[in-house]
C-alpha positions as CSV (number, residue, x, y, z in Angstrom):
1,X,-16.6,-73.1,52.8
2,X,-17.9,-69.2,53.5
3,X,-21.7,-68.4,53.7
4,X,-22.3,-65.8,51.6
5,X,-26.1,-63.6,50.3
6,X,-26.4,-61.3,47.5
7,X,-27.8,-58.2,49.7
8,X,-28.4,-54.2,49.7
9,X,-26.3,-52.3,51.9
10,X,-27.4,-49.0,53.1
11,X,-25.0,-46.0,52.5
12,X,-23.8,-44.4,55.6
13,X,-26.3,-41.5,55.9
14,X,-29.5,-43.9,55.7
15,X,-27.5,-46.6,57.7
16,X,-27.2,-43.7,61.2
17,X,-31.0,-42.8,59.9
18,X,-32.3,-46.2,60.9
19,X,-29.6,-46.9,63.8
20,X,-31.3,-43.5,65.0
21,X,-34.8,-45.2,64.5
22,X,-33.8,-48.7,66.0
23,X,-32.3,-46.8,69.3
24,X,-35.5,-45.4,70.4
25,X,-37.0,-49.2,70.3
26,X,-37.7,-50.4,73.8
27,X,-36.2,-54.0,72.8
28,X,-37.7,-55.8,76.0
29,X,-34.5,-58.4,76.5
30,X,-33.8,-57.9,72.6
31,X,-31.1,-57.4,71.1
32,X,-30.6,-54.7,67.5
33,X,-28.5,-56.0,64.8
34,X,-25.1,-54.0,64.3
35,X,-25.2,-51.1,62.6
36,X,-22.5,-52.1,60.2
37,X,-24.9,-55.4,59.5
38,X,-27.9,-53.9,58.3
39,X,-29.2,-55.1,54.8
40,X,-31.8,-56.2,52.8
41,X,-31.3,-60.3,51.7
42,X,-32.0,-60.4,48.0
43,X,-31.4,-64.0,48.1
44,X,-29.4,-66.1,50.8
45,X,-27.1,-68.7,49.5
46,X,-25.3,-70.4,52.6
47,X,-22.8,-72.3,52.8
48,X,-21.0,-72.3,49.0
49,X,-17.5,-73.9,47.6
50,X,-15.0,-71.6,45.9
51,X,-15.6,-72.7,42.5
52,X,-19.2,-71.3,43.1
53,X,-18.5,-68.6,44.2
54,X,-16.3,-67.7,41.6
55,X,-19.5,-68.5,38.9
56,X,-21.9,-66.7,41.4
57,X,-19.7,-63.6,40.7
58,X,-18.9,-64.1,37.6
59,X,-23.0,-64.4,35.9
60,X,-24.2,-61.4,38.8
61,X,-21.3,-59.2,36.7
62,X,-23.5,-59.9,34.0
63,X,-27.3,-58.8,35.0
64,X,-28.3,-55.7,34.5
65,X,-31.2,-53.3,36.5
66,X,-31.5,-49.9,36.9
67,X,-31.0,-47.8,40.2
68,X,-33.8,-47.5,42.3
69,X,-36.1,-46.0,45.5
70,X,-37.0,-47.8,48.8
71,X,-39.5,-46.1,51.6
72,X,-38.9,-47.8,54.4
73,X,-42.4,-47.3,56.3
74,X,-43.9,-50.4,57.9
75,X,-42.6,-52.6,60.9
76,X,-43.0,-56.0,60.6
77,X,-42.4,-58.3,63.8
78,X,-42.2,-62.4,63.2
79,X,-43.3,-64.5,65.7
80,X,-41.2,-67.3,65.1
81,X,-37.9,-66.0,64.0
82,X,-38.9,-62.8,67.4
83,X,-37.4,-60.3,64.5
84,X,-38.1,-56.9,64.5
85,X,-38.4,-56.0,60.8
86,X,-38.8,-52.2,59.0
87,X,-39.7,-53.2,55.5
88,X,-41.5,-50.8,52.3
89,X,-45.2,-51.3,52.1
90,X,-44.7,-51.6,48.3
91,X,-41.6,-51.8,46.0
92,X,-40.7,-51.4,42.5
93,X,-40.7,-54.1,39.9
94,X,-36.6,-53.4,39.6
95,X,-36.3,-54.9,43.2
96,X,-38.0,-58.1,42.2
97,X,-36.4,-58.9,39.3
98,X,-33.1,-58.1,40.3
99,X,-34.2,-60.6,43.7
100,X,-35.8,-62.9,40.6
101,X,-32.3,-62.6,38.6
102,X,-30.1,-63.4,41.8
103,X,-32.5,-66.5,42.5
104,X,-32.5,-67.8,38.7
105,X,-28.4,-67.4,38.9
106,X,-28.0,-68.7,42.0
107,X,-30.0,-72.2,40.8
108,X,-28.4,-72.3,37.6
109,X,-24.7,-72.3,39.8
110,X,-26.3,-75.2,41.8
111,X,-27.3,-73.9,45.1
112,X,-30.3,-75.3,46.7
113,X,-32.6,-71.8,47.8
114,X,-35.8,-72.0,50.2
115,X,-38.7,-71.7,48.3
116,X,-40.8,-69.2,50.0
117,X,-41.4,-66.0,48.0
118,X,-39.5,-63.1,48.6
119,X,-40.3,-60.6,50.8
120,X,-37.8,-57.6,51.5
121,X,-36.8,-56.4,54.5
122,X,-34.6,-55.3,57.0
123,X,-34.2,-56.8,60.3
124,X,-33.2,-54.5,63.1
125,X,-33.5,-56.5,66.1
126,X,-33.8,-60.1,67.3
127,X,-35.2,-61.8,70.2
128,X,-38.0,-59.8,70.0
129,X,-40.9,-61.5,72.3
130,X,-43.3,-58.9,72.0
131,X,-43.5,-56.1,69.6
132,X,-43.5,-52.5,71.3
133,X,-47.5,-51.2,70.3
134,X,-46.8,-47.8,70.1
135,X,-43.7,-47.4,67.9
136,X,-44.1,-44.3,65.7
137,X,-41.9,-44.3,62.4
138,X,-41.1,-41.8,60.1
139,X,-40.4,-43.2,56.0
140,X,-36.9,-43.8,55.7
141,X,-35.8,-43.2,52.2
142,X,-33.0,-45.3,50.6
143,X,-31.8,-44.8,47.0
144,X,-30.2,-47.7,45.9
145,X,-27.1,-47.6,43.7
146,X,-25.7,-51.0,43.9
147,X,-25.8,-54.8,45.1
148,X,-23.3,-57.0,46.8
149,X,-22.4,-60.6,47.8
150,X,-21.6,-60.7,51.2
151,X,-19.8,-62.8,53.4
152,X,-21.2,-63.8,57.3
153,X,-17.9,-64.5,58.8
154,X,-18.5,-65.5,62.6
155,X,-17.4,-63.4,65.3
156,X,-16.4,-64.1,69.2
157,X,-19.7,-62.3,70.3
158,X,-22.1,-62.5,66.3
159,X,-21.3,-62.2,63.1
160,X,-19.8,-59.6,61.0
161,X,-20.6,-58.6,57.4
162,X,-17.8,-58.6,55.0
163,X,-18.3,-57.5,50.9
164,X,-17.1,-59.7,48.6
165,X,-17.9,-57.8,45.6
166,X,-20.4,-55.3,44.9
167,X,-21.9,-54.6,41.8
168,X,-23.8,-50.9,40.4
169,X,-27.1,-50.3,39.1
170,X,-26.9,-49.1,35.6
171,X,-29.9,-47.5,34.0
172,X,-30.0,-49.6,31.1
């Protein structure tokens, strides 16, 4: 069974800007998320049967949302999972609605999701015991024009994310 999630994936220019910022960080033993794995999760699905995957793809193709922008302008550190993240300090209702629609679709397809409120973030680094206190972040602007269904594939040195399907966001 594939391990899946719905996500926003930055284009090459935004990904390079994120990576350039990440390269300036003092990680003290932590490790950066590989550049090609950079994303914001909309709904984490976990292990999904193929028939359910097909239902999710069909349902997601019926969703409608307009393109929107994010401004990654905040750093967060989560001590329990020891991750350092970029996040928007505010974001549009379009993002919230898209994440909610994908959560509802997933539940309609029988996927059990965690009950935590949606908190958009982009993980930069893992295994960060204590964040560096003097991080200067120039906000990163990101125009979002699509969302994707992504499969997490285990590899020898971690995981690789592969896009199964992507859907354009369209002006409604």
